[in-house]
PABA-212500 format. One line per field, with one value per residue (C-alpha): residue number from 1; residue in one letter; x negated, y negated, z negated. Coordinates in Angstrom, 3 decimals. Example, Ala and Ser with C-alpha at 12.3 -4.5 7.8 and 13.67 -1.06 7.14 Angstrom:
pos	1 | 2 .
code	A | S .
px	-12.300 | -13.670 .
py	4.500 | 1.060 .
pz	-7.800 | -7.140 .
This chain:
pos	1 | 2 | 3 | 4 | 5 | 6 | 7 | 8 | 9 | 10 | 11 | 12 | 13 | 14 | 15 | 16 | 17 | 18 | 19 | 20 | 21 | 22 | 23 | 24 | 25 | 26 | 27 | 28 | 29 | 30 | 31 | 32 | 33 | 34 | 35 | 36 | 37 | 38 | 39 | 40 | 41 | 42 | 43 | 44 | 45 | 46 | 47 | 48 | 49 | 50 | 51 | 52 | 53 | 54 | 55 | 56 | 57 | 58 | 59 | 60 | 61 | 62 | 63 | 64 | 65 | 66 | 67 | 68 | 69 | 70 | 71 | 72 | 73 | 74 | 75 | 76 | 77 | 78 | 79 | 80 | 81 | 82 | 83 | 84 | 85 | 86 | 87 | 88 | 89 | 90 | 91 | 92 | 93 | 94 | 95 | 96 | 97 | 98 | 99 | 100 | 101 | 102 | 103 | 104 | 105 | 106 | 107 | 108 | 109 | 110 | 111 | 112 | 113 | 114 | 115 | 116 | 117 | 118 | 119 | 120 | 121 | 122 | 123 | 124 | 125 | 126 | 127 | 128 | 129 | 130 | 131 | 132 | 133 | 134 | 135 | 136 | 137 | 138 | 139 | 140 | 141 | 142 | 143 | 144 | 145 | 146 | 147 | 148 | 149 | 150 | 151 | 152 | 153 | 154 | 155 | 156 | 157 | 158 | 159 | 160 | 161 | 162 | 163 | 164 | 165 | 166 | 167 | 168 | 169 | 170 | 171 | 172 | 173 | 174 | 175 | 176 | 177 | 178 | 179 | 180 | 181 | 182 | 183 | 184 | 185 | 186 | 187 | 188 | 189 | 190 | 191 | 192 | 193 | 194 | 195 | 196 | 197 | 198 | 199 | 200 | 201 | 202 | 203 | 204 | 205 | 206 | 207 | 208 | 209 | 210 | 211 | 212 | 213 | 214 | 215 | 216 | 217 | 218 | 219 | 220 | 221 | 222 | 223 | 224 | 225 | 226 | 227 | 228 | 229 | 230 | 231 | 232 | 233 | 234 | 235 | 236 | 237 | 238 | 239 | 240 | 241 | 242 | 243 | 244 | 245 | 246 | 247 | 248 | 249 | 250 | 251 | 252 | 253 | 254 | 255 | 256 | 257 | 258 | 259 | 260 | 261 | 262 | 263 | 264 | 265 | 266 | 267 | 268 | 269 | 270 | 271 | 272 | 273 | 274 | 275 | 276 | 277 | 278 | 279 | 280 | 281 | 282 | 283 | 284 | 285 | 286 | 287 | 288 | 289 | 290 | 291 | 292 | 293 | 294 | 295 | 296 | 297 | 298 | 299 | 300 | 301 | 302 | 303 | 304 | 305 | 306 | 307 | 308 | 309 | 310 | 311 | 312 | 313 | 314 | 315 | 316 | 317 | 318 | 319 | 320 | 321 | 322 | 323 | 324 | 325 | 326 | 327 | 328 | 329 | 330 | 331 | 332 | 333 | 334 | 335 | 336 | 337 | 338 | 339 | 340 | 341 | 342 | 343 | 344 | 345 | 346 | 347 | 348 | 349 | 350 | 351 | 352 | 353 | 354 | 355 | 356 | 357 | 358 | 359 | 360 | 361 | 362 | 363 | 364 | 365 | 366 | 367 | 368 | 369 | 370 | 371 | 372 | 373 | 374 | 375 | 376 | 377 | 378 | 379 | 380 | 381 | 382 | 383 | 384 | 385 | 386 | 387 | 388 | 389 | 390 | 391 | 392 | 393 | 394 | 395 | 396 | 397 | 398 | 399 | 400 | 401 | 402 | 403 | 404 | 405 | 406 | 407 | 408 | 409 | 410 | 411 | 412 | 413 | 414 | 415 | 416 | 417 | 418 | 419 | 420 | 421 | 422 | 423 | 424 | 425 | 426 | 427 | 428 | 429 | 430 | 431 | 432 | 433 | 434 | 435 | 436 | 437 | 438 | 439 | 440 | 441 | 442 | 443 | 444 | 445 | 446 | 447 | 448 | 449 | 450 | 451 | 452 | 453 | 454 | 455 | 456 | 457 | 458 | 459 | 460 | 461 | 462 | 463 | 464 | 465 | 466 | 467 | 468 | 469 | 470 | 471 | 472 | 473 | 474 | 475 | 476 | 477 | 478 | 479 | 480 | 481 | 482 | 483 | 484 | 485 | 486 | 487 | 488 .
code	M | I | I | F | S | A | L | S | L | A | A | F | F | L | L | S | L | L | F | F | L | S | I | W | R | K | Q | K | K | Y | Q | F | L | P | P | G | P | A | P | L | P | L | L | G | T | P | K | Y | V | G | V | H | N | A | C | K | Y | Y | P | E | L | H | K | K | F | G | P | I | F | T | V | W | K | L | T | R | P | V | V | V | L | C | G | F | E | V | V | K | D | A | L | V | N | H | G | D | E | F | S | G | R | P | F | F | P | V | Y | D | R | Y | S | G | G | Y | N | F | G | R | L | R | R | F | T | I | A | S | L | R | N | F | G | M | G | K | T | V | M | E | K | R | V | L | E | E | S | Q | S | L | I | Q | A | V | S | Q | T | G | G | K | P | F | N | P | I | T | L | L | A | C | A | V | A | N | V | T | S | Y | A | L | M | G | E | H | F | Y | Y | E | D | P | K | L | Q | E | L | I | I | T | T | R | K | F | A | L | I | S | H | N | P | L | H | E | F | V | N | K | F | P | I | L | M | D | V | P | I | L | K | Q | K | L | F | K | E | S | S | E | L | K | S | F | V | K | K | Y | I | E | Q | H | K | K | T | L | S | P | G | S | P | R | D | F | I | D | Y | F | L | E | K | I | K | E | E | E | H | L | P | G | S | H | F | C | D | N | S | L | I | M | T | V | T | M | L | L | A | A | G | M | E | T | T | S | S | T | L | K | F | C | L | V | V | A | S | N | Y | P | D | V | Q | R | K | V | Q | Q | E | I | D | E | V | T | E | S | Q | R | P | P | G | I | M | D | R | A | Q | M | P | Y | T | N | A | V | V | H | E | I | Q | R | I | F | D | L | A | P | T | A | H | Y | H | A | V | T | K | D | T | Q | F | R | G | Y | T | L | P | K | G | T | I | V | T | P | F | L | T | S | V | L | S | D | P | T | Q | W | E | T | P | N | E | F | N | P | G | H | F | L | D | D | K | G | Q | F | R | T | R | P | A | F | M | A | F | S | A | G | K | R | I | C | A | G | E | S | L | A | R | M | K | L | F | L | L | F | S | A | L | L | Q | N | F | T | F | S | Q | P | P | G | I | P | H | Q | D | C | K | Q | L | Q | Q | N | K | S | N | H | H | F | S | Q | L | C | A | T | P | R | S | L | S | P .
px	10.245 | 7.563 | 9.554 | 9.908 | 6.156 | 5.421 | 7.759 | 6.182 | 2.719 | 3.794 | 5.366 | 2.211 | 0.071 | 2.284 | 2.291 | -1.472 | -1.890 | 0.301 | -1.591 | -5.006 | -3.680 | -2.450 | -5.862 | -7.605 | -5.371 | -5.925 | -9.682 | -9.664 | -7.495 | -9.638 | -13.063 | -14.354 | -13.291 | -15.915 | -17.767 | -16.730 | -16.458 | -15.288 | -11.539 | -10.092 | -7.505 | -4.053 | -5.267 | -7.535 | -9.880 | -7.701 | -10.718 | -10.980 | -7.296 | -5.503 | -6.338 | -8.216 | -10.252 | -11.023 | -12.597 | -14.586 | -15.785 | -15.604 | -18.813 | -20.823 | -19.112 | -19.974 | -23.641 | -23.612 | -21.597 | -21.831 | -19.183 | -16.637 | -15.765 | -12.836 | -11.025 | -7.943 | -4.464 | -3.531 | -3.694 | -3.712 | -6.993 | -7.459 | -10.191 | -11.730 | -13.262 | -15.956 | -17.754 | -16.786 | -18.016 | -16.213 | -12.958 | -12.921 | -13.671 | -10.688 | -8.067 | -8.935 | -10.866 | -8.773 | -5.660 | -3.161 | -4.644 | -4.804 | -1.427 | 0.722 | 2.075 | 2.063 | 5.339 | 6.076 | 9.435 | 9.891 | 9.307 | 11.593 | 14.341 | 13.674 | 14.079 | 17.070 | 15.051 | 14.331 | 10.785 | 9.782 | 7.195 | 9.956 | 11.565 | 8.264 | 8.212 | 11.747 | 10.988 | 7.916 | 9.669 | 12.716 | 10.640 | 8.702 | 11.940 | 13.145 | 9.996 | 7.255 | 4.183 | 6.276 | 7.809 | 10.978 | 9.086 | 6.415 | 9.118 | 10.572 | 7.161 | 6.447 | 9.807 | 9.093 | 5.682 | 7.393 | 9.546 | 6.425 | 4.546 | 7.424 | 7.521 | 3.751 | 3.832 | 6.234 | 3.481 | 1.910 | -1.647 | -1.212 | -2.255 | 0.305 | 0.432 | 1.016 | 2.093 | 5.713 | 6.061 | 4.045 | 6.284 | 9.333 | 7.900 | 6.826 | 10.110 | 12.069 | 10.144 | 10.494 | 14.162 | 14.846 | 13.201 | 14.974 | 18.279 | 18.657 | 18.859 | 17.099 | 17.235 | 16.505 | 13.607 | 15.881 | 18.479 | 18.954 | 19.353 | 15.847 | 14.395 | 16.279 | 14.836 | 11.275 | 11.430 | 13.219 | 10.840 | 7.792 | 8.987 | 9.695 | 6.253 | 4.494 | 6.460 | 5.100 | 1.715 | 3.245 | 1.464 | 4.907 | 5.411 | 2.397 | 3.652 | 7.202 | 5.903 | 4.217 | 7.353 | 10.231 | 12.870 | 12.223 | 13.783 | 17.189 | 16.443 | 18.652 | 16.038 | 13.297 | 15.683 | 16.600 | 12.939 | 11.963 | 14.739 | 15.892 | 13.910 | 14.641 | 18.360 | 18.384 | 16.591 | 18.794 | 21.900 | 20.579 | 19.938 | 23.213 | 25.210 | 23.557 | 24.155 | 27.864 | 27.975 | 26.217 | 28.700 | 31.535 | 29.842 | 27.906 | 28.149 | 27.195 | 24.385 | 23.367 | 21.325 | 20.311 | 17.733 | 16.346 | 19.514 | 21.546 | 19.080 | 19.313 | 23.116 | 23.271 | 20.937 | 23.199 | 26.155 | 24.168 | 23.211 | 26.280 | 27.245 | 23.748 | 23.216 | 20.293 | 19.877 | 17.724 | 19.687 | 22.370 | 23.220 | 20.941 | 17.916 | 18.606 | 18.646 | 15.448 | 13.657 | 14.556 | 13.579 | 10.242 | 9.525 | 10.364 | 8.148 | 5.263 | 5.188 | 6.170 | 3.952 | 0.812 | 1.063 | 1.840 | -1.029 | -3.425 | -2.341 | -2.903 | -6.400 | -7.033 | -6.317 | -8.416 | -11.385 | -10.908 | -10.931 | -14.174 | -15.892 | -15.143 | -17.615 | -15.764 | -12.433 | -13.629 | -14.878 | -11.513 | -9.706 | -11.998 | -11.278 | -7.525 | -7.624 | -9.613 | -7.303 | -3.990 | -5.165 | -3.188 | 0.014 | 1.543 | 1.115 | -1.206 | 0.570 | -0.332 | -1.663 | -4.170 | -5.819 | -8.112 | -9.241 | -9.697 | -12.322 | -13.741 | -10.340 | -9.513 | -12.873 | -12.304 | -8.897 | -10.386 | -13.387 | -11.137 | -9.126 | -12.357 | -13.633 | -10.152 | -9.902 | -6.228 | -5.726 | -8.941 | -7.434 | -5.036 | -1.729 | -2.171 | -2.499 | -2.115 | -3.615 | -0.956 | -2.714 | -5.745 | -8.511 | -12.254 | -13.810 | -17.520 | -18.386 | -15.458 | -12.116 | -9.044 | -5.979 | -2.721 | -1.081 | -4.304 | -4.038 | -6.587 | -7.258 | -9.495 | -11.500 | -11.152 | -13.380 | -16.308 | -15.435 | -14.987 | -18.332 | -20.231 | -23.821 | -24.199 | -21.342 | -21.662 | -24.768 | -24.124 | -21.442 | -21.501 | -21.263 | -18.462 | -19.636 | -17.196 | -20.070 | -19.248 | -16.441 | -18.292 | -20.643 | -23.774 | -21.643 | -19.328 | -16.447 | -14.306 | -15.303 | -13.375 | -15.084 | -14.089 | -14.842 | -12.180 | -9.634 | -7.697 | -4.508 | -5.977 | -6.392 | -5.126 | -1.612 | -0.760 | -1.910 | 0.396 | 3.667 | 3.882 | 0.315 | 1.238 | 3.727 | 1.352 | -1.474 | 0.836 | 2.063 | -1.443 | -2.872 | 0.032 | 0.806 | -2.855 | -3.542 | -0.452 | -1.396 | -5.009 | -3.877 | -1.787 | -3.655 | -7.098 | -7.076 | -9.327 | -9.801 | -8.121 | -10.419 | -12.844 | -12.590 | -15.980 | -16.347 | -16.784 | -19.023 | -18.003 | -18.937 | -16.967 | -13.974 | -13.925 | -14.370 | -11.534 | -9.169 | -6.523 | -6.365 | -5.992 | -2.301 | -1.836 | -4.447 | -3.615 | -4.822 | -4.483 | -3.204 | -4.263 | -2.350 | -4.412 | -3.845 | -2.877 | -3.542 | -5.418 .
py	2.131 | 4.795 | 7.271 | 4.724 | 4.030 | 7.743 | 8.253 | 5.322 | 6.694 | 10.141 | 8.685 | 6.681 | 9.743 | 11.850 | 9.244 | 8.847 | 12.605 | 12.803 | 9.922 | 11.474 | 14.903 | 13.373 | 11.788 | 15.094 | 17.009 | 14.422 | 14.491 | 18.279 | 18.281 | 15.722 | 16.697 | 17.795 | 14.700 | 12.637 | 10.022 | 6.390 | 3.341 | 4.150 | 3.475 | 1.462 | 3.265 | 2.985 | 0.191 | 2.267 | 0.232 | -2.732 | -4.518 | -1.881 | -1.322 | -2.998 | -3.652 | -6.904 | -5.396 | -2.399 | -4.594 | -6.456 | -3.634 | -0.289 | -0.859 | -1.358 | 1.613 | 3.640 | 2.740 | 3.462 | 6.684 | 8.083 | 8.679 | 10.120 | 8.318 | 7.840 | 4.700 | 4.604 | 3.139 | 2.791 | 6.438 | 8.021 | 8.793 | 7.729 | 9.516 | 7.260 | 8.747 | 6.801 | 7.248 | 9.041 | 12.513 | 12.645 | 11.117 | 13.401 | 16.418 | 15.614 | 14.421 | 16.646 | 19.707 | 20.023 | 18.379 | 20.654 | 20.097 | 16.305 | 15.835 | 15.182 | 11.872 | 10.898 | 10.339 | 6.716 | 6.003 | 2.588 | 4.004 | 6.921 | 4.448 | 2.511 | 5.640 | 7.010 | 10.070 | 11.050 | 11.912 | 10.399 | 13.143 | 15.745 | 13.677 | 12.794 | 15.577 | 14.793 | 11.066 | 11.439 | 13.883 | 11.599 | 8.521 | 10.494 | 11.749 | 8.189 | 7.219 | 6.316 | 6.281 | 7.007 | 5.081 | 3.815 | 2.271 | 0.840 | -0.850 | -2.396 | -3.701 | -5.142 | -6.884 | -8.291 | -9.504 | -11.735 | -13.293 | -13.826 | -15.406 | -17.776 | -18.787 | -19.384 | -21.428 | -23.846 | -24.890 | -26.818 | -26.039 | -27.839 | -26.260 | -23.807 | -20.790 | -17.701 | -15.502 | -16.640 | -15.742 | -12.542 | -11.471 | -12.044 | -9.920 | -7.064 | -7.132 | -6.933 | -3.891 | -2.168 | -3.098 | -1.706 | 1.622 | 2.022 | 0.195 | -0.444 | -4.205 | -7.030 | -10.621 | -14.035 | -15.561 | -18.257 | -15.764 | -16.154 | -12.362 | -11.849 | -14.360 | -12.645 | -9.285 | -10.656 | -12.507 | -9.727 | -7.068 | -9.199 | -9.760 | -6.062 | -5.102 | -7.550 | -6.791 | -3.243 | -4.680 | -6.539 | -5.723 | -5.526 | -2.263 | -0.691 | -1.612 | -0.366 | 2.849 | 3.533 | 2.648 | 3.532 | 2.813 | -0.862 | -0.406 | -0.703 | -4.000 | -6.441 | -9.168 | -6.714 | -4.666 | -7.752 | -8.683 | -5.157 | -4.363 | -7.693 | -7.429 | -3.733 | -4.340 | -7.123 | -5.026 | -2.002 | -4.159 | -5.381 | -1.819 | -0.483 | -2.854 | -1.368 | 2.183 | 1.466 | -0.033 | 3.014 | 5.374 | 3.643 | 3.769 | 7.047 | 9.196 | 12.810 | 14.099 | 10.633 | 9.022 | 5.424 | 4.956 | 6.416 | 5.771 | 7.765 | 10.663 | 10.662 | 10.470 | 13.486 | 15.358 | 14.483 | 15.932 | 19.035 | 19.778 | 18.495 | 22.026 | 23.075 | 22.953 | 20.787 | 19.016 | 15.901 | 14.252 | 11.852 | 8.156 | 7.323 | 9.070 | 7.351 | 3.929 | 4.742 | 6.007 | 2.987 | 0.483 | 2.228 | 2.274 | -1.419 | -2.308 | -0.163 | -1.312 | -4.947 | -7.026 | -4.943 | -5.082 | -8.804 | -9.611 | -7.483 | -9.192 | -12.583 | -11.526 | -10.306 | -13.809 | -15.408 | -13.217 | -13.922 | -17.664 | -17.340 | -15.133 | -16.905 | -14.728 | -11.599 | -13.212 | -14.082 | -10.529 | -9.107 | -11.508 | -10.575 | -6.883 | -7.524 | -9.568 | -6.903 | -4.060 | -5.856 | -8.092 | -10.799 | -9.373 | -7.710 | -7.352 | -4.561 | -1.274 | 1.554 | 3.604 | 0.805 | 1.442 | 4.070 | 1.509 | -1.192 | 0.348 | -2.979 | -4.382 | -1.146 | -1.269 | -4.884 | -4.048 | -1.114 | -3.119 | -5.936 | -3.422 | -2.065 | -5.418 | -6.621 | -3.648 | -4.363 | -1.521 | -1.200 | 1.669 | 4.224 | 4.865 | 6.990 | 10.720 | 13.430 | 16.897 | 19.571 | 22.101 | 22.399 | 21.641 | 22.234 | 19.455 | 18.767 | 20.017 | 18.448 | 19.804 | 17.767 | 19.004 | 19.290 | 15.889 | 13.879 | 10.597 | 10.199 | 7.071 | 7.049 | 3.803 | 3.231 | 0.146 | 2.429 | 4.535 | 1.630 | 0.182 | 3.410 | 2.767 | 6.453 | 6.135 | 2.621 | 1.193 | -2.353 | -1.938 | -5.569 | -7.123 | -7.536 | -5.201 | -3.758 | -1.531 | 0.701 | 2.093 | 2.211 | 4.894 | 4.364 | 4.113 | 1.487 | 3.920 | 3.997 | 6.549 | 7.603 | 7.426 | 9.895 | 7.236 | 4.923 | 5.491 | 2.243 | 4.369 | 6.771 | 10.432 | 13.968 | 15.025 | 11.593 | 9.516 | 6.575 | 7.852 | 4.827 | 5.017 | 5.643 | 2.793 | 0.448 | 1.221 | 0.589 | -2.734 | -3.952 | -3.090 | -4.313 | -7.527 | -8.505 | -7.838 | -9.766 | -12.770 | -12.897 | -12.432 | -15.587 | -17.755 | -18.646 | -19.007 | -21.459 | -23.106 | -26.506 | -29.512 | -30.012 | -26.431 | -24.648 | -21.102 | -18.319 | -15.292 | -11.770 | -12.197 | -15.428 | -13.908 | -11.011 | -13.243 | -15.539 | -12.926 | -13.633 | -17.224 | -16.333 | -15.659 | -19.418 | -20.709 | -22.456 | -21.795 | -23.435 | -21.453 | -22.895 | -21.417 | -19.552 | -19.494 | -16.000 | -16.636 | -13.681 .
pz	-59.506 | -60.043 | -57.941 | -55.138 | -55.155 | -55.070 | -52.126 | -50.284 | -50.913 | -49.725 | -46.566 | -45.862 | -46.383 | -44.106 | -41.335 | -41.607 | -41.444 | -38.337 | -36.747 | -37.273 | -36.259 | -33.003 | -32.386 | -33.140 | -30.731 | -28.026 | -28.524 | -28.336 | -25.206 | -23.412 | -24.789 | -21.367 | -19.428 | -17.566 | -19.658 | -19.829 | -22.067 | -25.596 | -26.041 | -28.898 | -31.060 | -29.416 | -27.088 | -24.859 | -22.653 | -21.578 | -20.117 | -17.402 | -16.569 | -13.636 | -9.992 | -10.598 | -13.412 | -11.229 | -8.559 | -11.205 | -13.455 | -11.645 | -9.628 | -12.844 | -14.509 | -11.386 | -11.817 | -15.559 | -15.725 | -12.197 | -9.500 | -11.957 | -15.168 | -17.536 | -18.659 | -20.882 | -20.353 | -24.001 | -25.130 | -21.667 | -19.903 | -16.278 | -14.353 | -11.697 | -8.540 | -6.692 | -3.382 | -0.202 | -1.128 | -4.484 | -3.216 | -0.180 | -2.376 | -4.593 | -2.106 | 0.854 | -0.340 | -3.518 | -2.150 | -3.905 | -7.349 | -6.933 | -5.197 | -8.263 | -9.499 | -13.192 | -14.973 | -15.818 | -17.498 | -15.841 | -12.368 | -13.189 | -14.093 | -10.866 | -8.793 | -10.646 | -11.584 | -7.971 | -6.998 | -3.664 | -3.267 | -2.916 | -0.161 | 1.510 | 4.115 | 5.294 | 5.353 | 7.545 | 9.898 | 10.244 | 11.012 | 13.609 | 15.174 | 15.365 | 17.185 | 14.751 | 16.950 | 20.044 | 22.921 | 21.257 | 18.342 | 20.604 | 22.654 | 19.506 | 18.364 | 21.817 | 21.862 | 18.433 | 19.572 | 22.129 | 19.412 | 17.341 | 20.252 | 20.888 | 17.212 | 17.072 | 20.289 | 18.608 | 16.208 | 19.075 | 18.030 | 14.707 | 11.386 | 10.026 | 7.725 | 9.909 | 6.979 | 7.206 | 10.878 | 10.505 | 7.627 | 9.827 | 12.630 | 10.358 | 8.438 | 11.674 | 12.893 | 9.526 | 9.231 | 12.688 | 11.864 | 8.546 | 8.943 | 12.662 | 12.068 | 13.903 | 12.678 | 14.081 | 12.163 | 10.739 | 9.527 | 5.732 | 5.438 | 6.847 | 4.409 | 1.588 | 2.618 | 2.763 | -0.548 | -2.432 | -1.132 | -1.955 | -5.520 | -5.961 | -4.642 | -6.956 | -10.117 | -10.265 | -11.345 | -14.279 | -17.595 | -19.175 | -17.250 | -18.916 | -22.353 | -21.745 | -20.162 | -23.497 | -25.469 | -23.101 | -25.727 | -24.957 | -21.499 | -23.103 | -24.858 | -22.848 | -22.266 | -21.282 | -19.161 | -17.153 | -16.636 | -15.643 | -13.195 | -11.773 | -8.512 | -7.987 | -8.544 | -5.959 | -3.356 | -4.047 | -3.606 | -0.251 | 0.938 | -0.423 | 1.812 | 4.904 | 3.717 | 3.308 | 6.815 | 8.238 | 6.600 | 8.432 | 11.838 | 11.615 | 14.730 | 13.851 | 16.024 | 17.242 | 14.457 | 15.142 | 12.388 | 9.179 | 7.162 | 9.686 | 9.525 | 5.744 | 5.726 | 8.023 | 5.672 | 2.732 | 4.633 | 5.532 | 1.918 | 0.090 | -0.994 | -2.087 | -5.863 | -6.921 | -3.567 | -3.704 | -0.912 | -2.136 | -2.024 | -4.953 | -3.476 | -0.139 | -1.793 | -3.650 | -0.530 | 1.619 | -1.066 | -1.591 | 2.150 | 2.410 | -0.532 | 0.712 | 4.319 | 4.711 | 2.456 | 3.092 | 6.886 | 7.122 | 4.713 | 6.770 | 9.988 | 8.386 | 7.383 | 10.946 | 12.227 | 9.485 | 10.401 | 14.115 | 13.428 | 11.452 | 14.050 | 17.365 | 19.316 | 18.182 | 19.058 | 22.570 | 23.140 | 22.054 | 24.380 | 27.251 | 26.731 | 26.566 | 29.784 | 31.627 | 30.624 | 31.147 | 34.013 | 32.171 | 33.646 | 30.593 | 26.833 | 25.638 | 24.903 | 22.604 | 25.539 | 26.168 | 22.820 | 24.363 | 26.956 | 24.301 | 21.988 | 20.831 | 19.853 | 18.054 | 16.267 | 15.198 | 13.679 | 11.757 | 10.555 | 9.361 | 7.360 | 5.904 | 4.657 | 3.631 | 1.295 | 0.629 | -1.865 | -3.937 | -5.892 | -4.448 | -6.178 | -9.263 | -8.703 | -11.319 | -11.339 | -10.934 | -13.195 | -15.433 | -12.953 | -12.961 | -10.894 | -10.544 | -13.999 | -15.856 | -17.069 | -16.208 | -18.123 | -16.208 | -15.803 | -16.161 | -14.243 | -11.447 | -9.390 | -6.287 | -6.160 | -2.412 | -2.431 | -3.223 | -0.172 | 2.241 | 1.147 | 0.519 | 1.724 | 2.624 | 5.145 | 6.594 | 8.249 | 6.991 | 4.301 | 3.144 | 6.604 | 9.128 | 11.857 | 14.431 | 15.532 | 12.588 | 14.752 | 18.095 | 19.379 | 21.469 | 24.625 | 23.170 | 22.747 | 19.629 | 17.000 | 13.939 | 10.559 | 7.819 | 5.209 | 6.626 | 3.863 | 4.062 | 3.901 | 1.318 | 2.350 | 1.902 | 0.945 | -0.477 | 2.486 | 3.206 | 4.714 | 7.015 | 8.299 | 11.969 | 12.118 | 10.276 | 12.712 | 15.647 | 14.299 | 13.509 | 16.918 | 19.060 | 17.177 | 16.779 | 20.482 | 21.585 | 19.478 | 20.684 | 24.268 | 24.008 | 21.492 | 20.226 | 16.471 | 14.672 | 11.310 | 10.827 | 11.348 | 8.493 | 7.192 | 7.416 | 8.673 | 6.114 | 6.346 | 5.334 | 1.674 | 1.393 | 3.175 | 0.725 | -2.313 | -1.199 | 0.215 | -2.402 | -1.140 | 2.554 | 2.014 | 1.643 | 4.122 | 7.372 | 10.914 | 14.312 | 17.327 | 20.706 | 23.674 | 26.269 | 29.990 | 31.184 | 34.861 | 36.352 .
């Protein structure tokens, strides 16, 4: 009994020693990080972790600690960057150092161990070759806009939620680019794609992920494994069916879509040791592109219509510009964007106030980095707080107001703003930015050319502050679409 007690005491002492040694090493490693709220042992600063908490607390932490501060995800520090100058300095001026991605076991299991960053250059080049931002893709978006217009017209001016139809249109454009498939809006396969992709996109913010990332052994617990990977498995199964179909109909040298481009690359590198191009990396890449592009674009389009319905004067001015440029004879094309500066400015300003992604995806420094007086050890997680950039009072004349003039010069022509980082910036800027911009401009213009959007009877208009405060509810709100006469 005495021996057992002595062994227990020795084990406790050894574990305690290892625990405190681990804390000491961590404190030494991270002693030159930016300041921030004091973390709790093992728990970190849970109050300040997560997208919703970022929106709520980061502005006050910015005021208290300055434009660079540290919060903790359990035992891992997260350095937060605030304001245009700091974010630009990191992502653009020091792009190489801040271009890494942190390792998360759950994500690694999702992706089968393949790093999307290593496939990024090929992905962007392939989508551009297929027509992202070019004539073939524009034609597809314009064709889809006609299907969308027809679907909206069937509402007969009665209140309806546009998100369902917008999701169909965006999913069709994305599906065409990636898989060469177009669906009727009523097609169960389209609804399956939309629902499965939406679930997969949302599940990544589940707190369970954070916990399992800290204790990856839990990924193999049957109940947790099912909860963690159910949505990704469903989406992968959907994509895999299309890959198998493409293999059977692939015509070498004549790729029809992104899957064909990737399959040709797999064939090209099949004899190279260590190639990242294989069936598993193809499945991972397509699922990630679906998850990244569909839900965000349809939600932004919905918010565009909500804003238009709450600012009828702005909506009328956009419609007037569209009518003048197209002479009511055709839908607006991408080449018309230069002649439609006000419409272009409105779309950009709506994205600015919508602030869809308050924090960019996590970055990680690729080496020990000296940045603005602090030392960030290699692998340190970094998150740019994009809200602070899109509302930076040093960059925007009226940051808390809806003002399309932010993107117009003294002559009424469109002007770019470096602080417009709705798609992030630098080496990790959104891979689908060009296609997203095209879809937003063309679909929004087509809808306002054909309809006037308004709030349902009895629903009061909202100003910019109210729109921002209630933006999570706009996904479910209803609008009325009154057909316009297109007679010249």
